[in-house]
C-alpha positions in Angstrom: 29.4 11.5 15.6 27.0 12.6 12.7 24.3 10.3 13.7 21.8 13.0 14.7 22.7 15.1 12.2 22.0 11.8 9.4 19.0 10.9 11.4 18.0 14.5 10.9 18.5 14.8 7.3 17.0 11.1 6.7 13.8 12.6 8.4 13.7 15.4 6.0 14.3 13.3 3.1 11.3 11.0 4.3 9.1 13.8 4.4 9.4 14.6 0.4 8.2 10.5 0.6 5.1 11.3 2.8 4.5 14.2 0.7 3.9 12.1 -2.4 2.1 9.6 -0.3 -0.2 11.8 1.2 -0.9 13.5 -2.7 -1.7 10.6 -4.0 -4.0 9.0 -1.2 -6.0 12.0 -1.5 -6.2 11.7 -5.2 -7.6 8.1 -4.8 -9.7 9.5 -2.5 -8.6 6.6 0.3 -10.2 8.9 3.0 -13.5 9.2 1.6 -13.5 5.2 1.8 -13.5 5.5 5.8 -16.5 6.3 7.6 -15.6 8.2 10.9 -15.1 5.6 13.6 -15.7 2.7 11.3 -12.4 1.0 10.7 -12.4 -0.4 7.3 -10.2 -3.3 5.8 -7.4 -2.6 3.4 -9.5 -5.3 1.1 -12.4 -3.2 1.0 -10.2 -0.1 0.5 -8.2 -1.3 -2.0 -11.2 -2.9 -4.0 -13.3 0.8 -4.0 -10.1 2.5 -5.0 -9.1 0.3 -7.3 -5.3 0.1 -6.1 -2.9 -2.6 -5.4 -3.7 -4.0 -1.9 -0.2 -5.2 -0.6 0.5 -1.9 -2.0 -2.3 0.1 -0.5 -1.7 -1.6 3.0 2.3 -0.7 2.9 1.2 3.1 2.1 -1.3 3.0 4.7 1.1 1.9 7.0 3.5 4.5 6.4 1.3 7.1 6.6 0.1 5.5 10.3 3.6 5.8 11.2 3.1 9.5 11.2 -0.2 9.8 12.8 -2.0 9.9 9.2 -4.4 7.2 9.6 -4.2 4.6 12.3 -4.2 0.8 11.6 -6.9 -0.6 14.0 -5.8 -4.2 14.1 -6.4 -7.0 11.6 -5.9 -4.9 8.0 -8.2 -2.1 9.6 -8.0 1.6 8.6 -9.6 4.2 10.6 -9.0 8.3 10.7 -6.9 10.1 13.1 -7.2 13.8 13.5 -5.0 14.3 10.2 -6.6 11.7 8.0 -10.0 12.6 8.7 -9.6 16.5 7.2 -8.7 14.3 3.9 -12.1 13.3 3.8 -14.2 15.5 1.3 -17.0 16.3 3.6 -14.8 17.4 6.3 -15.2 20.9 7.6 -12.4 22.8 6.2 -11.1 19.3 4.0 -7.8 19.6 2.5 -8.2 17.2 0.0 -8.4 19.8 -2.6 -4.7 21.3 -1.5 -3.1 17.7 -1.2 -4.5 16.8 -4.7 -3.0 20.2 -5.9 0.3 19.3 -4.7 0.0 15.9 -5.7 -0.2 17.3 -9.6 2.1 20.2 -8.9 4.8 18.3 -7.2 6.6 17.0 -10.4 7.3 20.5 -11.0 10.4 20.1 -8.5 11.9 17.8 -10.8 12.8 20.9 -12.5 15.2 22.2 -10.0 18.4 21.1 -11.2 17.5 23.1 -14.3 16.6 26.1 -12.8 19.9 25.9 -10.6 22.2 25.4 -13.9 20.3 27.8 -15.9 18.5 30.6 -13.9 15.0 29.7 -16.2 11.9 28.2 -14.1 12.5 24.4 -14.0 8.4 24.3 -13.8 8.0 25.1 -17.1 10.5 22.9 -18.5 8.6 19.9 -16.9 5.2 21.0 -17.8 5.7 23.0 -20.7 4.3 26.3 -19.3 4.3 28.6 -16.2 2.7 27.5 -12.9 -0.1 29.3 -12.8 -1.2 28.9 -16.8 -0.7 25.1 -15.8 -2.7 25.3 -12.6 -5.2 27.5 -14.6 -5.6 24.7 -17.7 -6.0 22.0 -14.8 -8.9 23.6 -12.9 -10.5 24.1 -15.9 -10.2 20.5 -16.9 -11.2 19.5 -13.3 -14.6 21.4 -13.5 -15.5 20.1 -17.0 -15.3 16.8 -15.6 -16.8 17.3 -12.5 -19.8 18.4 -14.3 -20.0 15.4 -16.4 -19.9 13.3 -13.3 
């Protein structure tokens, strides 16, 4: 029976959702809101990240099922080795990388166009080649961080 293959394909498809969730959580800075070893209630995390509490709770539980964050009981979340490197101040922090992927991920929406035409789908989605887009975005991010 094809159950094994179906389960493998489901894991692959789910990984796309996990990637989007990871980028979103990095963009929101949720990992920075959890001091290492001090589980935080989802209510606090939602308020501090200006997010919808029930939705954030579902997302954090989804991530915890993959070892990114852990639910420490009573709707409190703490770090795992994977979530800890999403903190801005972590040695070798991956937050900026996850944020970049978060912003570039929509470029995959142009894949269908690429396959049909041979033209870069990223250009169709974002209106410019990928490195031009990244250059503009990083300049804007640098400007906004100096204003903060």
